[in-house]
N, C-alpha and C positions, 0 to 999 in steps of 0.2 A: 254683022256687029259682033265685036269681040265679047268674050265671056265677062270681062271686067266692066265693059260698058253696060251690059245687060244687068249685071249685079248692082252696079252703082245706080242705075236708073230705078231698079226695083226697090233698093233700099231708100232712095230719096222719096219715092212715091209713098212707101210705107211710113216714113217719118212724117210726111205731110198728113197722111190719113190718121196717124196716131195723134198728132197735135190737134187736129180738128175733132176727132172723136173724144179725146180726153177732155177738152175744154167745153165741148157742146153737150155731150151725152153721158160719158162714162163716169167722170168725177170732176165736174166743173167747180170752180171756186165759189160760184153762186148758183143756186137752183135755177134751172132753165138756161144755163150757159152764160158766158161773159165775153167781153171784148178781147180778153187775153187769147181767144181762139185766133185772133189775127196774127199771132206769132207764127202761124203756118204760112202766111203770105210771103215772107222773105225766102222761104224754101222753094217757092214756085219760080222765082226769078231765074235761078240757074238751070232749071229743068230742060229747057230747049238746048242749051249748050252741052249739057250732060248727054242727052239723047244723041246729039250730033257728033259727039266725041271731040269737042273742042278742048284742046289741051289747056289753054289758058283758063277756061271755066273750071276744069278739074283742079287746077292749081289754087285759084283763089277760094274755091268752095271748100277745099281741104282745111283752110283756116276758119272759114265762116261757120262750118258745122260744129266747131269746138264750143261755140256759144250754147248750142243745144245740149252738148255733153255736160257743160257746166250747169245748165239749168236742171238737167236730170240728176246730177250729183246733189245739188242743193235741195231739191225737192224729195229725193230719196232719203236724205238725211233728216229733213225737217218735217215730213208728213208721214201719216200712217194710213193703213188700209189700201184702198184701190189706187189712190194717188201714188203711194210708195211703189206699188207694183208697176204702174204705168211709167213712173220715173225710171225704174230699172230697165224697162223695155226701151225707153228713149236713150238711155246710156248705151245699151247694146247696139241699137240701130245706128246711133251716131258714130260709135267706134268702128263698126263694120263698114259704114259708108266712108269714114276717114281712111281706113285701110285700103278700100277699093280704089278711091280716087288717087291716093298716093301711089299705089301700085301701077295704076294706069298712067300716071304722070311719068313715073320712072320708065315704064315700058316704051312710052312714045318719045322719050328724051332723045334717042339717037336719030329718030326721024325728023325732029324739029330742027 
């Protein structure tokens, strides 16, 4: 498995875990967690394709992850405390994941 595939897989798993931990334990909108933790579910959909190195999955996921970047920016701007810190982490993870999947897509362009 190439370094970019390992990196993309790790970043995607980290983003899923962050979304779950954020909304269930670390700084949920409501005490005890909320249904907004389900925002992690769409991130699980491309996981198999990312692990397998399917170029098409990398391509559409590069656009898909921008929604999580946007959420991070909005929440970093509008919230304080732990949620603001977690939003910053979400921004960083989503940007790194975006860079990894775009780089992998470009790297595999000639082979496609």
